[in-house]
Steps between C-alpha positions, in 0.01 A plus 500: 500500500489322166319698233308340216677728252774759506548733203843658522732714289216738411644798316204729575205414722197723436310572821201730437374674811225316684213722612133478591438758227625524140812702428407846379682781324861541606493171693471317169849623412647316799610140449710310750776310319720267703818387324697178556201353682357162592176359638383190685158346436315270739145363468426721202596822674809718515663412831821698463643786296866589522830535322661250270795480740269375776334236281801272486457390859131416466354155437233423246344204322568682173716793401471708185783719378340810344833572326483872568159539337203708613231361731165677540156429642276310263329743264134590559267554202192681637286519184446208260213351304645152526195284421348531154418294193639538150733767365473802271807502278275545195418851624860619481487564126178697548667717762798551269261613227353757736159335539337661806435277800125564484495371142695191606245456777213532250657220296482272803858563608647677801393398846184336365716252311675401821169484687364260237810279516494497879134403510562209261809369681460235766635561848774245429598675177520837675707345778752350258536826310535708816755253636715553192498877549554476876803276459648753260441778756679294763793453264531881482530525877140552612410325825185698590234626262140607457263331254167649389185359352314726256473304177163348578267793559247246623469313828602154383813602308622746763469233769672254267797734465523550876491124557794467261694757702429296814630185329817688406544597867464136597748368245778754491727589794469873436266760646200583279247769592158478332296799378140499377477726193150418381461871424770491230277605211135537405371190316295566184173404664542769765590802287307789649420284802834519679340540843310175452820321399685624808211380715536155344873495572446623857267206561811281482675669792356275770572176314853612415566605858355185654700277266816710555542542126631858505670743735437813290233651278595716202309709243590669172410865553537664159315686227263258329526244780402596857462850641643637822166472680437147374850402608460663840173318572639164383825527694331631812276192504805278448672672792196439721522131409859491625695511173811705440461751218687560176401714205596535134513879505571792267658289227366709213308795644548681832159407642610512862556130558824576680321727745227239544755233587656720768164601646396136536833391644568265209818296515588619151399714207630351176601642160470876581638616164250787508500563875444866578726725705238489774491121488876485538486746788244280676712189443782673686271553799368143522637147496340385174776365276522625141553181298648608167492283188748639246496177301140573402581849376797356308302214344215729393748731329409802711738787564361626830600293804382532859676786680706290736758772550241751617331240721820407680631854525170612655504220756286218360568128528564334163508133402552332163320206339482317169121526442550165322194448280422384144403837356704793625815357662601151399804440719573310819840670532505739797870561433402660168262727690790605722689611190199693367469670838857622465471605136144635483405586858846640587512304825834431666625146559432537872143617440441216256614232744276640772213512249523128412556379856377676813253742338361234268442280805308781670284539189362147546496474877810281526745742663534285813602198293672617182707781354800504732760276662547500877552251779173325573355573154421242233805412292354616167797610296678507167867453414568722199776438247599867494795697643293758691140603570503776236569253220150353459320822393800575277515171304147453372297226336677195643467288814767575760368258765739220597295330774160570653400395853174511693496414872858383465424247226652535157221529243694569185859511381675591178772269374756540226275309262159643575245551772376235742186517713625318806181501704154618398289312754452550871 
């Protein structure tokens, strides 16, 4: 057999456990590391995994010497707000001065600023901006990600955002999962009429489903936004329409969004900074993935982070994501999130790797395609310019990716003189 590509002289090959369910509790501490390894890729899939000693006898159209570096599955970012208009750097000085968010909102800032910019932007402008951010994510090692709408809060703009996500799927050779987050906030015209607004957003379910514009539906369940009962009704209807469920839950107050996510069988409950002990207990009994977003807590200058240690120790499944968005976490760098998970969430290197690969894939319904490396699986992988798998959480704030591959094709590579996007089109 002649392979399309052989990657040999791999110092450490990270092989997260493949499972039909997310890794929970103690299983998150287990990470299969194969040293002095090699792999053969054929037709976009991993056709062979073995030792470096065996690789010398194999034939391939191309061979890459990993030079003793680390190879992992492509990273999975299961929570991003990728498509939006404008930016909000002018608000940073207000935050530094201690101006409350509600006052910033009253001045036309906050999420309403982004909603206004997103409404004004053309579909082409949103696509170009989102492409810029997506290419940066790829350069950090992400080969699978989720992208939400939610900066329209009206039918036309929400659909516009979802169409942009579909165009990104068509252009870029990475896996993009789309989520409808029309229930992201309450627009000014619906204050006190939240039920009516949710009814308007729910009217879009059939059109979104028929046009295949989203795989998941999400809602922001929080004080001052949508209540538990409103969220339950909205998500239950989405489930009946055939959507997977996600929920922004218990970010500020312990309303019970975590428990709601488990009871509905949601793929994930996200944020969870204020998740209750009971919510964490229920997570340990179900398969809903706790998607934690420490970058948001860090960027907002908060001291209290989600209780990842308690969640894992009690048997829950945890994933990590950037929450990339223009207001509360302005970074595309999932590697930085890995460092924050070590420093602020007290997660081990092994838990962190499982949280950005196999568990993150489960959180967006991609566990059969992404998150691990095995024979017969898509060759989505990253060669890291690091000496061992523990180094990335340790050395923070920089890009450690050397080369990024999706389906066996090199998407991006770092050179001695900069970064080159080798292939951004299908």
